[in-house]
C-alpha positions as CSV (number, residue, x, y, z in Angstrom):
1,M,126.7,-11.6,229.2
2,T,124.2,-12.3,231.7
3,S,122.0,-9.5,233.4
4,T,124.3,-10.1,236.7
5,S,127.7,-9.9,235.1
6,L,126.1,-6.7,233.2
7,S,125.3,-5.5,236.6
8,Q,128.7,-6.1,238.3
9,R,130.3,-4.5,235.1
10,T,128.2,-1.7,235.2
11,L,128.9,-1.0,239.0
12,L,132.4,-1.9,238.2
13,F,132.7,0.8,235.3
14,R,131.2,3.9,237.7
15,F,133.0,2.8,240.6
16,V,136.0,3.0,238.9
17,N,135.6,6.4,236.5
18,A,134.4,8.2,239.7
19,V,137.8,7.3,241.5
20,L,139.9,8.0,238.8
21,K,137.9,11.5,237.9
22,R,138.2,12.5,241.8
23,L,141.7,11.4,241.8
24,T,142.6,13.5,238.7
25,R,140.6,16.5,240.7
26,I,142.7,16.4,243.6
27,V,146.5,16.3,241.8
28,C,145.1,18.8,239.0
29,R,143.2,22.0,238.7
30,V,140.8,20.9,235.5
31,D,140.1,23.9,233.4
32,D,137.4,22.0,231.5
33,T,134.6,24.8,230.9
34,Q,135.3,24.3,226.9
35,L,134.1,20.5,227.4
36,S,130.9,21.6,226.8
37,R,131.2,22.1,223.6
38,I,131.4,19.1,222.4
39,P,128.5,17.5,221.1
40,M,126.4,15.0,223.0
41,Q,125.2,12.5,220.4
42,G,126.4,11.3,217.2
43,P,130.0,10.3,215.8
44,L,133.0,12.0,216.2
45,I,136.6,12.1,216.1
46,I,138.8,13.9,218.4
47,I,142.0,14.8,217.5
48,A,144.0,16.1,220.1
49,N,147.9,16.6,221.2
50,H,149.4,13.7,223.2
51,I,151.7,14.8,226.3
52,N,151.5,11.9,228.5
53,F,149.2,9.6,230.3
54,L,147.4,12.1,232.2
55,E,145.1,13.5,229.6
56,V,143.8,10.1,228.3
57,P,141.5,9.3,232.0
58,L,141.2,12.8,232.5
59,L,139.4,13.3,229.0
60,Y,137.5,10.0,229.5
61,T,136.2,10.9,233.0
62,H,134.9,13.9,232.5
63,L,133.2,13.6,229.0
64,L,130.9,10.9,230.6
65,P,128.6,9.7,229.9
66,R,129.5,10.3,226.2
67,S,130.4,7.3,225.0
68,L,134.3,6.9,224.2
69,T,137.1,5.3,222.8
70,G,140.6,5.8,221.1
71,F,143.7,4.0,220.2
72,A,146.3,2.7,222.6
73,K,149.6,1.2,221.6
74,A,148.6,-2.6,221.9
75,E,151.4,-2.8,224.5
76,Y,149.1,-1.9,227.0
77,W,147.3,-5.4,226.8
78,E,150.3,-6.7,227.7
79,N,150.3,-4.7,231.1
80,P,148.6,-6.4,233.9
81,F,147.5,-3.4,235.5
82,M,146.5,-1.4,232.0
83,R,144.8,-4.3,230.4
84,P,141.5,-4.3,232.4
85,L,141.4,-0.5,232.3
86,F,141.7,-0.3,228.8
87,K,139.4,-3.0,228.1
88,L,136.9,-1.6,230.6
89,W,137.1,1.5,228.5
90,G,136.5,-0.2,225.3
91,G,140.1,0.9,224.1
92,I,141.0,-0.1,220.5
93,P,144.6,-1.7,220.9
94,L,146.9,-0.4,217.9
95,K,149.9,-1.9,216.7
96,R,152.3,0.6,216.0
97,G,154.8,0.8,212.9
98,A,152.2,-0.8,210.4
99,A,148.9,-0.7,209.0
100,D,146.5,-2.2,211.5
101,V,143.4,-2.9,209.6
102,Q,141.6,-4.7,212.2
103,A,142.4,-1.2,214.8
104,F,140.6,0.8,212.0
105,R,137.7,-1.5,211.4
106,L,137.1,-1.3,215.1
107,A,137.0,2.9,214.9
108,I,135.1,2.8,212.0
109,E,132.5,0.4,213.9
110,A,132.7,2.7,216.9
111,L,131.8,6.1,214.8
112,E,128.8,4.2,213.1
113,A,127.5,3.4,216.5
114,G,127.7,7.1,217.3
115,Q,130.9,7.0,219.8
116,I,133.8,9.4,220.0
117,V,137.0,8.1,219.1
118,A,139.9,9.7,220.4
119,V,142.5,10.1,218.1
120,A,146.5,11.6,218.6
121,P,148.0,12.7,215.1
122,E,151.4,12.6,216.9
123,G,151.6,9.1,217.2
124,T,153.3,9.4,220.6
125,R,153.8,11.3,223.6
126,S,155.6,14.8,223.6
127,G,156.6,14.9,227.0
128,D,157.6,18.6,227.0
129,G,153.8,19.5,225.4
130,K,155.7,20.6,222.3
131,L,153.7,19.6,219.1
132,Q,155.4,16.9,216.8
133,R,154.9,16.5,213.0
134,A,151.5,14.5,212.7
135,H,151.3,11.1,210.7
136,A,148.5,10.3,208.6
137,G,146.7,7.7,210.2
138,A,143.7,10.2,211.6
139,V,143.4,11.3,207.8
140,I,142.6,7.9,206.8
141,L,140.1,7.3,209.5
142,A,138.5,10.6,208.9
143,L,137.8,10.2,204.9
144,R,136.6,6.6,205.3
145,S,134.6,7.7,208.0
146,D,133.1,10.9,206.7
147,A,133.5,11.7,210.4
148,P,133.0,15.4,211.8
149,I,136.3,16.4,213.6
150,L,137.1,18.5,216.4
151,P,140.3,19.2,217.8
152,I,141.3,19.9,221.2
153,A,144.5,21.1,222.8
154,Y,146.0,20.3,226.4
155,H,148.8,22.4,228.1
156,G,149.9,22.3,231.5
157,G,150.4,18.4,232.2
158,E,154.1,18.4,231.5
159,H,154.7,19.6,234.5
160,F,152.8,16.6,236.6
161,W,155.4,14.5,237.6
162,R,157.5,17.5,238.7
163,N,154.2,19.2,240.8
164,L,153.7,15.8,242.0
165,S,157.2,15.4,243.6
166,R,156.7,18.9,245.3
167,L,153.5,18.1,246.4
168,R,151.5,20.5,243.9
169,R,148.3,20.6,242.4
170,T,148.9,20.7,237.8
171,D,147.1,23.4,236.4
172,F,145.6,21.2,233.4
173,H,143.9,23.3,230.2
174,I,141.8,22.2,227.6
175,A,141.1,24.4,224.9
176,V,138.0,23.3,222.6
177,G,138.3,24.1,218.5
178,Q,135.7,24.4,215.6
179,T,134.3,21.1,214.4
180,F,135.3,20.2,210.6
181,R,135.5,17.5,208.3
182,L,138.1,17.0,205.7
183,D,137.2,17.4,202.1
184,A,139.4,16.2,199.2
185,G,137.6,18.0,196.9
186,G,138.0,15.7,194.1
187,S,141.7,15.5,194.4
188,K,143.7,12.2,194.0
189,I,145.0,11.2,197.5
190,T,148.2,10.8,197.2
191,G,150.7,10.8,200.1
192,Q,151.7,14.1,199.8
193,V,147.9,15.4,200.2
194,R,147.2,12.9,203.0
195,Q,150.5,14.8,205.4
196,Q,149.1,17.7,204.2
197,M,145.8,17.4,205.2
198,A,147.5,15.8,208.8
199,D,149.4,19.0,208.9
200,E,145.9,20.9,208.3
201,M,144.4,19.0,211.2
202,M,147.6,19.7,213.6
203,Y,147.4,23.6,212.8
204,Q,144.0,23.5,214.1
205,I,145.3,22.3,217.4
206,A,148.1,24.4,217.7
207,A,145.7,27.6,217.0
208,L,144.3,26.5,220.5
209,L,147.6,26.4,222.3
210,P,149.8,29.1,223.1
211,P,152.7,30.0,220.9
212,D,155.4,27.8,223.4
213,Y,153.3,24.8,222.6
214,R,152.9,24.9,219.1
215,G,156.4,23.4,218.2
216,A,156.6,22.1,214.8
217,Y,153.5,24.0,213.7
218,A,154.8,27.5,215.7
219,D,154.1,29.6,212.5
220,L,150.7,29.8,212.4
221,S,151.0,31.9,208.9
222,A,151.9,28.6,207.2
223,A,148.5,27.0,207.9
224,T,146.2,26.2,205.0
225,E,142.9,25.2,205.2
226,T,142.5,23.7,201.5
227,Y,141.3,20.1,202.6
228,I,139.3,21.6,205.8
229,S,135.8,22.5,205.4
230,F,134.3,23.8,208.9
231,T,130.6,22.4,209.6
232,Y,129.7,25.5,211.7
233,E,130.3,28.8,212.5
234,N,131.5,29.6,216.0
235,G,134.3,31.9,215.2
236,H,137.5,31.3,213.1
237,P,140.3,29.4,214.9
238,F,142.8,31.5,213.5
239,E,141.3,34.6,215.3
240,D,143.2,36.7,217.5
241,A,146.0,33.6,217.4
């Protein structure tokens, strides 16, 4: 890539993100104060619930200048509007329904380069904001990379379309939890162990949400931390839950 084309791409990147950030601020009241807890350096896996399209541009633009990438369904690259946007953001196309070795390789490379990789363990949008049972893909990425994991939870975005139709702004809340790593402790990583790890990760997200949003992880008393090792102390995530 020539210096001219690189400069043009940089200008386009800044312009598109500035516009998107401004638009999200117009249509939403964004409670983003806790985003300051996200480290500015080093590799990081962000795990988050997935309500609808809104959190993707909102998180991306509000975390700049941190370098962020994440998985998005491969079908987006067939959409003439979404493809250039996800290419500009450096998104990772993920083929759903099977193990996508190429996507995981790109995610590992991004982490090795010190980027943030965002993952939605639920694997699909909930629509109503209630947590769904997690898949184990985020567990595999975390174990192979040994990158720290940071849970983030959103709520309020489920009202976006209804509010927009009534010309009302949406209150969009973001909560940030405590960084941890997965530690198998020498145990054999069976399918059952991977699912327990995925559930333990999801309970960290659930603890950040109001009770009505916890869905499949509503009973925090059932949460375990067998495979979770917190990387620093800033208050236990289940305090005051």
